[in-house]
C-alpha positions as a Markdown table, in Angstrom:
| # | Residue | x | y | z |
|---|---|---|---|---|
| 1 | Met | 15.3 | 18.1 | -75.8 |
| 2 | Tyr | 16.9 | 19.4 | -72.7 |
| 3 | Ser | 18.6 | 17.6 | -69.8 |
| 4 | Thr | 16.7 | 17.9 | -66.5 |
| 5 | Gln | 19.2 | 20.4 | -65.1 |
| 6 | Asp | 19.2 | 22.5 | -68.2 |
| 7 | Leu | 15.4 | 22.6 | -68.4 |
| 8 | Ile | 15.2 | 23.6 | -64.7 |
| 9 | Ser | 17.7 | 26.5 | -65.4 |
| 10 | Leu | 15.7 | 27.6 | -68.5 |
| 11 | Ile | 12.4 | 27.7 | -66.6 |
| 12 | Ala | 14.1 | 29.4 | -63.6 |
| 13 | His | 15.4 | 32.1 | -65.9 |
| 14 | Lys | 11.9 | 32.8 | -67.2 |
| 15 | Leu | 10.6 | 33.1 | -63.7 |
| 16 | Glu | 13.2 | 35.6 | -62.5 |
| 17 | Gly | 11.5 | 38.7 | -61.2 |
| 18 | Val | 8.2 | 36.8 | -60.6 |
| 19 | Thr | 9.3 | 34.8 | -57.6 |
| 20 | Asn | 12.3 | 34.8 | -55.2 |
| 21 | Phe | 12.4 | 31.0 | -55.5 |
| 22 | Ala | 12.6 | 30.7 | -59.3 |
| 23 | Arg | 14.7 | 27.5 | -59.3 |
| 24 | Arg | 12.6 | 25.8 | -56.7 |
| 25 | Glu | 9.4 | 26.6 | -58.5 |
| 26 | Ala | 11.0 | 25.4 | -61.8 |
| 27 | Glu | 11.6 | 22.1 | -60.0 |
| 28 | Leu | 8.0 | 22.0 | -58.7 |
| 29 | Leu | 6.6 | 22.6 | -62.2 |
| 30 | Leu | 8.6 | 19.8 | -63.6 |
| 31 | Met | 7.7 | 17.4 | -60.8 |
| 32 | Ala | 4.0 | 18.1 | -61.3 |
| 33 | Tyr | 4.1 | 18.1 | -65.1 |
| 34 | Phe | 6.1 | 14.8 | -65.4 |
| 35 | Asp | 4.6 | 13.3 | -62.3 |
| 36 | Val | 7.9 | 12.7 | -60.6 |
| 37 | Asp | 9.2 | 13.4 | -57.1 |
| 38 | Gln | 12.2 | 15.3 | -55.7 |
| 39 | Leu | 14.4 | 12.2 | -55.6 |
| 40 | Trp | 13.8 | 11.7 | -59.3 |
| 41 | Ile | 14.9 | 15.2 | -60.0 |
| 42 | Ile | 18.0 | 14.8 | -58.0 |
| 43 | Thr | 19.0 | 11.5 | -59.5 |
| 44 | His | 18.1 | 12.3 | -63.2 |
| 45 | Gln | 19.9 | 15.6 | -63.7 |
| 46 | Asn | 21.2 | 14.5 | -67.1 |
| 47 | Tyr | 18.0 | 12.8 | -68.2 |
| 48 | Leu | 16.7 | 14.2 | -71.5 |
| 49 | Leu | 13.3 | 15.8 | -71.3 |
| 50 | Glu | 11.2 | 17.4 | -74.0 |
| 51 | Tyr | 10.2 | 21.0 | -73.5 |
| 52 | Gln | 6.6 | 20.4 | -74.4 |
| 53 | Lys | 4.0 | 22.9 | -75.5 |
| 54 | Thr | 1.8 | 22.5 | -72.4 |
| 55 | Leu | 4.8 | 22.8 | -70.1 |
| 56 | Met | 5.7 | 26.0 | -71.9 |
| 57 | Gln | 2.1 | 27.2 | -71.3 |
| 58 | Trp | 2.5 | 26.4 | -67.6 |
| 59 | Val | 5.7 | 28.5 | -67.4 |
| 60 | Glu | 4.1 | 31.4 | -69.2 |
| 61 | Arg | 1.1 | 31.3 | -66.8 |
| 62 | Arg | 3.5 | 31.4 | -63.8 |
| 63 | Ala | 5.5 | 34.2 | -65.5 |
| 64 | Ser | 2.2 | 36.2 | -65.6 |
| 65 | His | 2.0 | 35.8 | -61.8 |
| 66 | Glu | -0.6 | 33.1 | -61.7 |
| 67 | Pro | 0.0 | 31.1 | -58.5 |
| 68 | Leu | 2.0 | 27.9 | -58.9 |
| 69 | Glu | -0.7 | 26.0 | -57.0 |
| 70 | Tyr | -3.4 | 26.8 | -59.5 |
| 71 | Ile | -1.2 | 25.7 | -62.4 |
| 72 | Thr | -0.2 | 22.4 | -60.8 |
| 73 | Asn | -3.5 | 21.9 | -58.9 |
| 74 | Arg | -1.4 | 20.9 | -55.9 |
| 75 | Val | -0.9 | 22.7 | -52.6 |
| 76 | Ser | 1.3 | 21.5 | -49.7 |
| 77 | Phe | -0.4 | 22.2 | -46.4 |
| 78 | Tyr | 0.1 | 20.7 | -42.9 |
| 79 | Ser | 2.6 | 18.2 | -44.3 |
| 80 | Gln | 0.1 | 16.9 | -46.8 |
| 81 | Thr | -0.7 | 17.5 | -50.5 |
| 82 | Phe | -4.2 | 18.7 | -51.3 |
| 83 | Tyr | -6.1 | 19.5 | -54.5 |
| 84 | Ile | -6.5 | 23.2 | -55.3 |
| 85 | Ala | -8.0 | 25.1 | -58.3 |
| 86 | Lys | -9.3 | 28.6 | -59.1 |
| 87 | Gly | -12.4 | 29.2 | -57.0 |
| 88 | Ala | -10.9 | 28.6 | -53.6 |
| 89 | Leu | -8.3 | 30.5 | -51.6 |
| 90 | Ile | -4.8 | 28.9 | -51.6 |
| 91 | Pro | -4.1 | 27.7 | -48.1 |
| 92 | Arg | -1.3 | 29.6 | -46.4 |
| 93 | Pro | 1.2 | 28.3 | -43.8 |
| 94 | Glu | -0.1 | 30.8 | -41.3 |
| 95 | Thr | -3.4 | 28.9 | -41.2 |
| 96 | Glu | -1.6 | 25.8 | -39.9 |
| 97 | Leu | -1.4 | 27.7 | -36.6 |
| 98 | Leu | -5.2 | 28.0 | -36.5 |
| 99 | Ile | -5.4 | 24.2 | -36.8 |
| 100 | Asp | -2.7 | 23.6 | -34.2 |
| 101 | Leu | -4.6 | 25.8 | -31.7 |
| 102 | Ala | -7.9 | 24.1 | -32.5 |
| 103 | Leu | -6.5 | 20.7 | -31.9 |
| 104 | Glu | -5.0 | 21.9 | -28.6 |
| 105 | Gln | -8.4 | 23.3 | -27.5 |
| 106 | Ile | -10.8 | 20.7 | -28.6 |
| 107 | Asp | -11.5 | 17.7 | -26.3 |
| 108 | Asn | -11.6 | 14.7 | -28.5 |
| 109 | Thr | -12.9 | 12.4 | -25.8 |
| 110 | Arg | -16.5 | 13.6 | -26.2 |
| 111 | Ser | -18.8 | 14.1 | -29.1 |
| 112 | Ile | -19.0 | 17.8 | -30.2 |
| 113 | Thr | -20.1 | 19.8 | -33.2 |
| 114 | Val | -17.5 | 21.9 | -34.9 |
| 115 | Cys | -18.5 | 24.3 | -37.7 |
| 116 | Glu | -16.1 | 25.9 | -40.1 |
| 117 | Val | -17.4 | 29.0 | -41.9 |
| 118 | Gly | -15.7 | 29.7 | -45.2 |
| 119 | Val | -14.5 | 26.2 | -45.9 |
| 120 | Gly | -12.7 | 27.2 | -49.2 |
| 121 | Ser | -10.5 | 24.3 | -50.3 |
| 122 | Gly | -11.6 | 22.2 | -47.3 |
| 123 | Val | -8.2 | 21.6 | -45.9 |
| 124 | Ile | -9.0 | 22.9 | -42.4 |
| 125 | Ser | -12.0 | 20.6 | -42.0 |
| 126 | Ala | -10.2 | 17.7 | -43.6 |
| 127 | Ile | -7.4 | 17.9 | -41.1 |
| 128 | Leu | -9.8 | 18.4 | -38.2 |
| 129 | Ser | -11.8 | 15.4 | -39.3 |
| 130 | Lys | -8.7 | 13.2 | -39.4 |
| 131 | Asn | -7.6 | 14.2 | -36.0 |
| 132 | Leu | -11.0 | 14.5 | -34.2 |
| 133 | Pro | -12.9 | 11.2 | -35.0 |
| 134 | Gln | -15.4 | 11.9 | -32.2 |
| 135 | Ala | -16.4 | 15.3 | -33.6 |
| 136 | Lys | -19.1 | 16.2 | -36.0 |
| 137 | Ile | -17.6 | 18.5 | -38.6 |
| 138 | Ile | -19.9 | 20.9 | -40.5 |
| 139 | Ala | -18.3 | 23.1 | -43.2 |
| 140 | Val | -20.0 | 25.8 | -45.1 |
| 141 | Asp | -19.2 | 28.2 | -47.8 |
| 142 | Ile | -21.2 | 30.7 | -49.9 |
| 143 | Ser | -19.2 | 29.7 | -53.1 |
| 144 | Thr | -20.3 | 26.6 | -55.0 |
| 145 | Asp | -16.9 | 26.6 | -56.8 |
| 146 | Ala | -15.1 | 26.4 | -53.4 |
| 147 | Leu | -17.4 | 23.6 | -52.3 |
| 148 | Lys | -16.6 | 21.5 | -55.4 |
| 149 | Ile | -12.9 | 21.8 | -54.5 |
| 150 | Ala | -13.6 | 21.0 | -50.8 |
| 151 | Lys | -15.5 | 17.9 | -51.8 |
| 152 | Val | -12.4 | 16.5 | -53.4 |
| 153 | Asn | -10.3 | 17.2 | -50.3 |
| 154 | Thr | -12.8 | 15.8 | -47.9 |
| 155 | Ala | -13.7 | 12.7 | -49.8 |
| 156 | Asn | -14.1 | 9.7 | -47.5 |
| 157 | Leu | -14.0 | 11.9 | -44.5 |
| 158 | Lys | -16.8 | 12.7 | -42.1 |
| 159 | Val | -17.3 | 16.3 | -43.2 |
| 160 | Asp | -20.8 | 17.7 | -43.8 |
| 161 | Leu | -20.4 | 20.3 | -46.6 |
| 162 | Arg | -23.1 | 22.8 | -47.1 |
| 163 | Glu | -23.7 | 25.9 | -49.2 |
| 164 | Ser | -24.5 | 28.6 | -46.8 |
| 165 | Asp | -24.2 | 32.3 | -46.1 |
| 166 | Leu | -22.5 | 32.2 | -42.7 |
| 167 | Leu | -24.7 | 29.9 | -40.5 |
| 168 | Asn | -28.0 | 30.2 | -42.4 |
| 169 | Ser | -27.9 | 26.5 | -43.3 |
| 170 | Val | -26.8 | 25.3 | -40.0 |
| 171 | Pro | -29.7 | 24.9 | -37.6 |
| 172 | Glu | -27.8 | 22.5 | -35.3 |
| 173 | Glu | -26.4 | 23.5 | -32.0 |
| 174 | Ile | -22.7 | 24.3 | -32.5 |
| 175 | Asp | -20.0 | 23.9 | -29.8 |
| 176 | Ile | -17.0 | 25.3 | -31.6 |
| 177 | Leu | -16.9 | 27.8 | -34.5 |
| 178 | Ile | -13.7 | 28.1 | -36.6 |
| 179 | Ser | -13.0 | 30.3 | -39.5 |
| 180 | Asn | -10.3 | 31.8 | -41.8 |
| 181 | Pro | -12.7 | 34.5 | -43.1 |
| 182 | Pro | -12.1 | 37.2 | -45.7 |
| 183 | Tyr | -10.5 | 40.1 | -43.8 |
| 184 | Ile | -8.9 | 42.4 | -46.4 |
| 185 | Ala | -10.5 | 45.9 | -46.9 |
| 186 | Asn | -12.2 | 46.3 | -50.2 |
| 187 | Asn | -9.9 | 49.1 | -51.4 |
| 188 | Ala | -6.6 | 47.5 | -50.2 |
| 189 | Pro | -3.9 | 47.1 | -52.9 |
| 190 | Leu | -3.0 | 43.5 | -53.5 |
| 191 | Glu | 0.0 | 41.7 | -55.0 |
| 192 | Pro | -0.5 | 40.5 | -58.6 |
| 193 | Asn | -0.8 | 36.8 | -57.8 |
| 194 | Leu | -3.8 | 37.6 | -55.5 |
| 195 | Ser | -5.8 | 38.8 | -58.4 |
| 196 | Tyr | -6.3 | 35.1 | -59.4 |
| 197 | Glu | -7.9 | 34.2 | -56.1 |
| 198 | Pro | -11.6 | 34.6 | -55.4 |
| 199 | Asp | -12.7 | 38.0 | -54.2 |
| 200 | Cys | -15.2 | 36.5 | -51.8 |
| 201 | Ala | -12.4 | 34.8 | -49.9 |
| 202 | Leu | -10.2 | 37.9 | -49.7 |
| 203 | Tyr | -12.4 | 41.0 | -49.1 |
| 204 | Gly | -14.2 | 41.3 | -45.9 |
| 205 | Gly | -15.9 | 44.6 | -46.5 |
| 206 | Asp | -15.0 | 48.3 | -46.5 |
| 207 | Ser | -13.0 | 48.0 | -43.3 |
| 208 | Gly | -12.1 | 44.3 | -43.9 |
| 209 | Asp | -13.3 | 43.1 | -40.5 |
| 210 | Glu | -17.1 | 43.1 | -41.1 |
| 211 | Val | -17.3 | 39.3 | -41.6 |
| 212 | Ile | -15.3 | 38.7 | -38.4 |
| 213 | Phe | -17.8 | 40.9 | -36.5 |
| 214 | Lys | -20.7 | 39.1 | -38.0 |
| 215 | Leu | -19.3 | 35.8 | -36.8 |
| 216 | Ile | -18.7 | 37.2 | -33.3 |
| 217 | Asp | -22.4 | 38.3 | -33.3 |
| 218 | Leu | -23.4 | 34.8 | -34.2 |
| 219 | Leu | -21.3 | 33.4 | -31.4 |
| 220 | Tyr | -23.4 | 35.2 | -28.9 |
| 221 | Ser | -26.8 | 34.9 | -30.6 |
| 222 | Arg | -26.3 | 31.2 | -31.2 |
| 223 | Asp | -24.8 | 30.5 | -27.8 |
| 224 | Ile | -21.6 | 29.0 | -29.2 |
| 225 | Lys | -19.0 | 28.4 | -26.6 |
| 226 | Met | -15.7 | 28.9 | -28.5 |
| 227 | Phe | -14.6 | 30.8 | -31.6 |
| 228 | Leu | -11.2 | 30.3 | -33.3 |
| 229 | Cys | -10.5 | 32.9 | -36.0 |
| 230 | Glu | -7.8 | 34.1 | -38.2 |
| 231 | Met | -7.5 | 37.8 | -38.8 |
| 232 | Gly | -5.4 | 40.6 | -40.3 |
| 233 | Tyr | -2.2 | 41.7 | -38.6 |
| 234 | Asp | -3.7 | 45.1 | -37.8 |
| 235 | Gln | -7.2 | 44.1 | -36.5 |
| 236 | Lys | -6.4 | 43.2 | -32.9 |
| 237 | Ser | -7.5 | 46.6 | -31.5 |
| 238 | Lys | -10.7 | 46.5 | -33.5 |
| 239 | Val | -11.6 | 43.1 | -32.2 |
| 240 | Leu | -10.9 | 44.2 | -28.7 |
| 241 | Ala | -13.0 | 47.3 | -29.2 |
| 242 | Tyr | -15.9 | 45.3 | -30.7 |
| 243 | Leu | -15.9 | 42.9 | -27.6 |
| 244 | His | -15.5 | 45.7 | -25.1 |
| 245 | Ser | -19.1 | 45.5 | -23.8 |
| 246 | Arg | -19.5 | 41.7 | -24.2 |
| 247 | Ala | -19.0 | 39.2 | -21.5 |
| 248 | Tyr | -16.6 | 36.4 | -22.2 |
| 249 | Glu | -14.5 | 33.9 | -20.3 |
| 250 | Ser | -11.2 | 34.5 | -22.1 |
| 251 | Leu | -9.8 | 36.1 | -25.2 |
| 252 | Glu | -6.4 | 35.0 | -26.4 |
| 253 | Phe | -4.6 | 36.5 | -29.5 |
| 254 | Tyr | -1.8 | 34.6 | -31.2 |
| 255 | Lys | 1.0 | 35.6 | -33.6 |
| 256 | Asp | 2.2 | 34.0 | -36.8 |
| 257 | Leu | 5.8 | 32.9 | -37.4 |
| 258 | Ser | 6.8 | 36.4 | -38.5 |
| 259 | Gly | 5.6 | 37.9 | -35.2 |
| 260 | Phe | 2.4 | 39.5 | -36.6 |
| 261 | Asp | -1.0 | 39.3 | -34.8 |
| 262 | Arg | -2.8 | 36.6 | -36.8 |
| 263 | Gly | -5.8 | 35.4 | -34.9 |
| 264 | Phe | -7.7 | 34.9 | -31.7 |
| 265 | Ile | -9.5 | 32.3 | -29.5 |
| 266 | Leu | -12.6 | 33.6 | -27.9 |
| 267 | Lys | -14.3 | 31.5 | -25.1 |
| 268 | Arg | -17.7 | 32.4 | -23.8 |
């Protein structure tokens, strides 16, 4: 038996070198394992807890660089808690910017069709559905594992989930296309924790931008009016070059909170 504060210290020590936030992650592991909140942790520092076998396994998994979110099956995103598991990319804070921009651009006073390509965990479509009650949301992914996770996060919401390679299963007319596609080059070295995430959600081809270019092609061939897309920090010039001979109304790039190029809004 350990007091809460001693157990947190013990776990944090085991996680040193794995994360820069060892103590915070130790708290999050305890909160998820014992199903308590931050206030309980604060007010029960001397409460005796048993260092159980399963909890020890959780700690060892994290010490092996497995993402905390996959261990706890929880991810915090857009001030909400969503379900996550292996098979879907873990949502990153940078992607919240993509949603903010989408909500700024989309007119919620009329009925439109929004399609997300690469739905992953479903968090983008879930938030769009909650904030755009007039819109029809179609969300596709090539991965059946990801769609199972997205189904949990979009339950009771008006999100039409479909298994599809890009837009192959979407014959409807689309007004707005949105995507956080795979955009890492196939041979790019990755941090250890990324090895746990699905390759199909990370790697975008030999150059990394192939899927983005395929989506741009679909924007024109399907006469879609707007495309909001996340991209790699070094892909702005390639996107500009790819669109050099194309006609469009506007092309706006945006940066993430670290000042890196992170995506674009293309209007035709």
